[in-house]
Residue frames as a rotation matrix with the C-alpha (Angstrom) as fourth column:
UNK 1
0.217 0.499 -0.839 -116.82
0.144 0.833 0.533 37.32
0.965 -0.237 0.109 -23.19
UNK 2
0.383 0.026 0.923 -117.28
-0.743 -0.585 0.325 37.77
0.549 -0.810 -0.205 -19.47
UNK 3
0.224 -0.297 0.928 -116.55
-0.798 0.490 0.350 34.34
-0.559 -0.819 -0.128 -18.00
UNK 4
-0.356 -0.401 -0.844 -114.91
-0.769 0.639 0.021 31.09
0.531 0.656 -0.536 -18.92
UNK 5
0.630 0.535 0.563 -116.33
-0.745 0.621 0.243 27.70
-0.220 -0.572 0.790 -18.14
UNK 6
-0.530 -0.787 0.316 -114.50
-0.621 0.613 0.488 24.37
-0.578 0.063 -0.814 -18.01
UNK 7
-0.600 0.295 -0.744 -115.29
-0.536 0.542 0.647 21.46
0.594 0.787 -0.167 -20.31
UNK 8
-0.862 0.315 -0.397 -116.68
0.493 0.701 -0.516 19.73
0.116 -0.640 -0.759 -17.24
UNK 9
-0.568 0.680 -0.463 -119.18
-0.128 -0.629 -0.767 22.60
-0.813 -0.377 0.445 -16.85
UNK 10
-0.450 0.390 -0.803 -120.19
-0.893 -0.226 0.390 22.23
-0.029 0.893 0.449 -20.52
UNK 11
-0.819 0.066 -0.570 -120.76
-0.110 0.957 0.270 18.49
0.563 0.284 -0.776 -20.13
UNK 12
-0.811 0.562 -0.165 -123.44
0.302 0.161 -0.939 19.20
-0.501 -0.811 -0.301 -17.54
UNK 13
-0.309 0.706 -0.637 -125.61
-0.742 -0.598 -0.303 20.91
-0.595 0.379 0.709 -20.21
UNK 14
-0.483 0.251 0.839 -127.94
0.383 0.922 -0.055 18.33
-0.788 0.294 -0.541 -21.79
UNK 15
-0.392 0.286 -0.875 -128.57
-0.772 -0.619 0.144 19.44
-0.500 0.731 0.463 -25.39
UNK 16
-0.528 0.275 0.803 -131.09
0.363 0.928 -0.080 17.37
-0.768 0.249 -0.590 -27.30
UNK 17
-0.931 0.285 -0.228 -133.03
-0.323 -0.352 0.879 17.38
0.170 0.892 0.420 -30.54
UNK 18
-0.527 0.827 0.195 -136.82
0.369 0.429 -0.824 17.34
-0.766 -0.362 -0.532 -30.44
UNK 19
-0.774 0.393 0.496 -139.76
0.494 -0.115 0.862 17.79
0.396 0.912 -0.106 -32.80
UNK 20
-0.830 0.557 -0.022 -142.38
-0.444 -0.685 -0.577 20.50
-0.336 -0.469 0.816 -32.17
UNK 21
-0.821 0.568 0.059 -145.76
0.546 0.750 0.374 18.71
0.168 0.339 -0.926 -32.12
UNK 22
0.321 0.946 -0.050 -148.01
0.931 -0.306 0.199 21.56
0.173 -0.110 -0.979 -30.92
UNK 23
-0.828 -0.525 0.198 -147.88
0.500 -0.850 -0.162 25.37
0.254 -0.035 0.967 -31.05
UNK 24
0.326 0.934 -0.144 -150.20
0.928 -0.287 0.238 27.72
0.181 -0.211 -0.961 -29.21
UNK 25
0.130 -0.115 0.985 -150.42
0.047 -0.991 -0.122 31.47
0.990 0.062 -0.123 -28.74
UNK 26
-0.211 -0.283 -0.936 -149.24
0.948 0.173 -0.266 32.73
0.237 -0.943 0.232 -25.38
UNK 27
0.264 0.397 0.879 -151.19
0.336 -0.892 0.302 35.99
0.904 0.216 -0.369 -24.74
UNK 28
0.972 0.129 -0.196 -150.23
0.223 -0.248 0.943 36.11
0.072 -0.960 -0.270 -21.06
UNK 29
0.197 -0.980 -0.027 -146.53
0.979 0.195 0.055 36.36
-0.048 -0.037 0.998 -21.88
UNK 30
0.237 -0.212 -0.948 -144.80
0.301 -0.912 0.279 39.72
-0.924 -0.352 -0.153 -21.24
UNK 31
-0.430 -0.421 -0.799 -143.32
-0.678 -0.434 0.594 39.62
-0.596 0.797 -0.099 -24.76
UNK 32
0.471 0.702 -0.534 -144.94
-0.880 0.329 -0.343 37.99
-0.065 0.631 0.773 -27.76
UNK 33
-0.666 -0.690 0.282 -144.34
-0.699 0.710 0.087 34.25
-0.260 -0.139 -0.956 -27.56
UNK 34
0.171 0.648 -0.742 -145.61
-0.649 0.641 0.410 30.82
0.741 0.412 0.530 -28.41
UNK 35
0.148 -0.111 0.983 -146.17
-0.778 0.600 0.185 27.85
-0.610 -0.792 0.002 -26.10
UNK 36
-0.065 -0.290 -0.955 -144.40
-0.844 0.526 -0.102 24.89
0.532 0.800 -0.279 -27.75
UNK 37
0.640 0.154 0.753 -144.96
-0.504 0.823 0.261 21.16
-0.580 -0.546 0.605 -27.04
UNK 38
0.117 -0.771 -0.626 -141.84
-0.962 0.068 -0.263 19.21
0.246 0.633 -0.734 -28.06
UNK 39
0.982 0.190 0.016 -141.29
-0.190 0.972 0.137 15.47
0.010 -0.137 0.990 -28.49
UNK 40
0.163 -0.983 0.085 -137.89
-0.985 -0.166 -0.039 14.37
0.053 -0.077 -0.996 -27.24
UNK 41
-0.032 -0.125 -0.992 -138.37
-0.413 0.905 -0.101 10.66
0.910 0.406 -0.081 -27.94
UNK 42
-0.045 -0.065 -0.997 -137.34
0.602 0.795 -0.079 8.52
0.797 -0.603 0.004 -24.94
UNK 43
-0.924 -0.355 -0.144 -137.04
0.335 -0.565 -0.754 11.67
0.186 -0.745 0.641 -22.78
UNK 44
-0.192 0.962 -0.195 -140.80
0.886 0.084 -0.456 12.29
-0.422 -0.261 -0.868 -23.31
UNK 45
0.207 0.449 0.869 -142.77
0.743 -0.650 0.159 15.42
0.637 0.613 -0.468 -24.13
UNK 46
-0.399 -0.327 -0.857 -141.67
0.810 -0.563 -0.162 18.81
-0.430 -0.759 0.489 -22.78
UNK 47
0.667 0.657 0.352 -143.11
0.738 -0.646 -0.193 22.29
0.101 0.389 -0.916 -23.04
UNK 48
-0.453 -0.833 -0.317 -141.36
0.826 -0.526 0.203 25.55
-0.336 -0.170 0.927 -23.69
UNK 49
0.740 0.540 -0.402 -142.11
0.345 -0.817 -0.462 29.24
-0.578 0.203 -0.791 -24.20
UNK 50
-0.289 -0.854 0.433 -140.38
0.861 -0.034 0.507 30.81
-0.419 0.520 0.745 -27.16
UNK 51
0.297 0.324 -0.898 -140.27
0.025 -0.943 -0.332 34.44
-0.954 0.076 -0.288 -28.28
UNK 52
-0.732 -0.583 0.352 -140.20
0.257 0.243 0.935 33.60
-0.630 0.776 -0.028 -31.96
UNK 53
0.160 0.966 0.203 -143.50
0.595 0.070 -0.801 35.03
-0.788 0.249 -0.563 -33.19
UNK 54
0.339 -0.040 -0.940 -141.93
-0.495 -0.857 -0.142 37.66
-0.800 0.513 -0.310 -35.56
UNK 55
-0.473 -0.652 -0.592 -140.07
-0.846 0.148 0.513 35.16
-0.247 0.744 -0.621 -37.73
UNK 56
-0.993 0.063 -0.105 -142.15
0.037 0.971 0.237 32.01
0.116 0.232 -0.966 -37.44
UNK 57
-0.146 0.989 -0.016 -145.85
-0.874 -0.122 0.471 31.21
0.464 0.083 0.882 -38.09
UNK 58
0.011 0.194 0.981 -147.41
-0.814 0.572 -0.104 28.54
-0.581 -0.797 0.164 -35.97
UNK 59
0.900 0.404 0.165 -148.05
-0.235 0.767 -0.597 26.22
-0.368 0.498 0.785 -38.90
UNK 60
0.563 -0.779 -0.276 -144.39
-0.474 -0.031 -0.880 26.55
0.677 0.627 -0.387 -40.01
UNK 61
-0.256 -0.694 0.673 -143.19
-0.954 0.070 -0.290 25.29
0.154 -0.717 -0.680 -36.63
UNK 62
0.601 0.541 0.588 -145.21
-0.633 0.772 -0.063 22.07
-0.488 -0.334 0.806 -36.55
UNK 63
0.935 -0.230 0.269 -143.00
0.299 0.921 -0.250 19.01
-0.190 0.314 0.930 -37.14
UNK 64
0.588 -0.770 0.245 -139.86
-0.330 -0.506 -0.797 21.15
0.738 0.388 -0.552 -37.13
UNK 65
0.504 -0.506 -0.700 -136.87
0.801 0.577 0.160 19.76
0.323 -0.641 0.696 -35.30
UNK 66
0.669 -0.291 0.684 -135.10
-0.354 -0.934 -0.050 22.03
0.653 -0.209 -0.728 -32.86
UNK 67
-0.258 -0.799 -0.544 -132.23
0.457 0.395 -0.797 21.99
0.851 -0.454 0.264 -30.35
UNK 68
0.544 0.517 0.661 -132.98
-0.339 -0.584 0.737 22.55
0.767 -0.625 -0.143 -26.64
UNK 69
-0.758 -0.625 0.185 -131.42
-0.394 0.214 -0.894 22.37
0.519 -0.751 -0.409 -23.20
UNK 70
0.162 0.881 -0.443 -133.54
-0.152 0.466 0.871 19.78
0.975 -0.074 0.210 -21.42
UNK 71
0.009 -0.194 -0.981 -131.92
0.827 0.554 -0.102 19.69
0.563 -0.810 0.165 -17.93
UNK 72
-0.759 -0.132 0.638 -132.74
-0.165 -0.909 -0.384 23.15
0.630 -0.396 0.668 -16.64
UNK 73
-0.785 0.587 -0.200 -135.21
0.413 0.254 -0.874 23.41
-0.462 -0.769 -0.442 -13.76
UNK 74
-0.045 0.832 0.554 -138.80
0.961 -0.115 0.252 24.20
0.273 0.543 -0.794 -14.73
UNK 75
-0.944 -0.272 -0.184 -139.50
0.306 -0.933 -0.189 27.90
-0.121 -0.235 0.964 -15.00
UNK 76
0.000 0.994 -0.109 -142.90
0.868 -0.054 -0.494 29.50
-0.497 -0.095 -0.863 -14.34
UNK 77
-0.985 -0.171 0.026 -143.82
0.156 -0.815 0.558 32.07
-0.074 0.553 0.830 -17.03
UNK 78
-0.408 0.899 0.158 -147.24
-0.844 -0.438 0.311 33.60
0.349 -0.006 0.937 -16.27
UNK 79
0.327 0.591 0.737 -149.52
-0.828 0.555 -0.077 30.54
-0.455 -0.586 0.671 -15.88
UNK 80
0.874 -0.107 -0.474 -147.26
-0.277 0.692 -0.666 28.32
0.399 0.714 0.576 -17.97
UNK 81
0.560 -0.721 0.407 -144.41
-0.350 0.240 0.906 26.08
-0.751 -0.650 -0.118 -16.85
UNK 82
0.624 -0.466 -0.627 -141.46
-0.702 0.017 -0.711 25.93
0.342 0.885 -0.317 -19.26
UNK 83
0.872 -0.180 0.455 -139.60
-0.127 0.815 0.565 22.67
-0.473 -0.551 0.688 -19.05
UNK 84
0.169 -0.850 0.498 -136.76
0.891 0.348 0.292 23.21
-0.422 0.394 0.816 -21.53
UNK 85
0.242 -0.194 -0.951 -134.94
-0.168 -0.973 0.156 26.04
-0.956 0.122 -0.268 -23.31
UNK 86
0.714 0.069 0.697 -135.22
0.644 0.326 -0.692 26.11
-0.275 0.943 0.188 -27.09
UNK 87
-0.053 -0.899 -0.434 -131.98
0.425 -0.414 0.805 27.44
-0.903 -0.142 0.405 -28.62
UNK 88
0.737 0.274 0.618 -131.53
0.676 -0.291 -0.677 30.00
-0.006 0.917 -0.400 -31.37
UNK 89
-0.477 -0.870 0.121 -129.30
0.879 -0.472 0.069 32.64
-0.003 0.140 0.990 -32.73
UNK 90
0.351 0.579 -0.736 -130.14
0.552 -0.763 -0.337 36.29
-0.757 -0.288 -0.587 -31.97
UNK 91
-0.675 -0.463 0.574 -130.20
0.738 -0.416 0.531 38.53
-0.007 0.783 0.623 -35.05
UNK 92
-0.797 0.293 0.528 -131.55
-0.087 -0.921 0.380 42.05
0.598 0.257 0.760 -34.79
UNK 93
-0.623 0.496 0.605 -133.59
-0.760 -0.198 -0.620 41.16
-0.187 -0.846 0.500 -31.66
UNK 94
0.513 0.769 -0.381 -135.14
-0.835 0.551 -0.010 38.16
0.202 0.323 0.924 -33.40
UNK 95
-0.175 -0.552 0.815 -134.33
-0.591 0.721 0.361 34.49
-0.787 -0.419 -0.452 -32.61
UNK 96
0.163 0.051 -0.985 -133.49
-0.899 0.418 -0.127 32.13
0.406 0.907 0.114 -35.45
UNK 97
0.763 0.211 0.611 -133.99
-0.538 0.732 0.419 28.53
-0.359 -0.648 0.672 -34.29
UNK 98
-0.433 -0.890 -0.140 -131.15
-0.886 0.392 0.249 26.07
-0.167 0.232 -0.958 -34.30
UNK 99
0.668 0.670 0.324 -131.88
-0.563 0.739 -0.369 22.75
-0.487 0.064 0.871 -35.88
UNK 100
-0.126 -0.690 0.713 -130.16
0.147 0.698 0.701 19.67
-0.981 0.193 0.014 -37.34
UNK 101
-0.595 -0.230 -0.771 -129.27
-0.673 -0.383 0.633 19.77
-0.440 0.895 0.073 -41.02
UNK 102
-0.544 0.409 -0.733 -130.99
-0.351 0.683 0.641 16.47
0.763 0.605 -0.228 -41.59
UNK 103
0.488 0.811 0.323 -133.82
-0.702 0.145 0.697 14.75
0.519 -0.566 0.640 -39.68
UNK 104
-0.690 -0.679 -0.251 -132.54
-0.328 0.602 -0.727 12.75
0.645 -0.420 -0.639 -36.67
UNK 105
-0.149 0.590 -0.793 -134.13
0.665 0.653 0.361 10.65
0.731 -0.474 -0.490 -33.96
UNK 106
0.479 0.381 0.791 -135.95
-0.331 -0.756 0.565 12.74
0.813 -0.532 -0.236 -31.30
UNK 107
0.977 -0.154 0.146 -133.89
-0.115 0.194 0.974 12.88
-0.178 -0.969 0.172 -28.17
UNK 108
0.538 -0.836 0.110 -130.61
0.686 0.358 -0.633 12.65
0.490 0.416 0.766 -29.99
UNK 109
0.524 -0.436 -0.732 -127.74
0.553 -0.479 0.682 14.24
-0.648 -0.762 -0.010 -28.01
UNK 110
0.904 -0.287 0.315 -126.03
0.035 -0.688 -0.725 17.34
0.425 0.667 -0.612 -29.37
UNK 111
0.552 -0.790 -0.266 -122.26
0.749 0.330 0.574 17.15
-0.366 -0.516 0.774 -29.02
């Protein structure tokens, strides 16, 4: 591990649970990706680009709950503006999405 952060640094990261409500192909992306629309409850709807096309089909992602960082600044990716960062575990260059074990309220805080 290269650097250490303080607990105060960690508390600045806003991790929330949301439900994927729309999935679109993203042909303009440099690497194969989907454009996700995610419902975070009271926080609203946010969009994200996710390089998860090898392990997930679009129809399998709909209504799936995920964990995301919701307080990063927006990031322009081609003609798409990503508003949150969906989290996953990297395994053999693929990303396996993190998700709650049981269904929870959209917008729930991850601690």
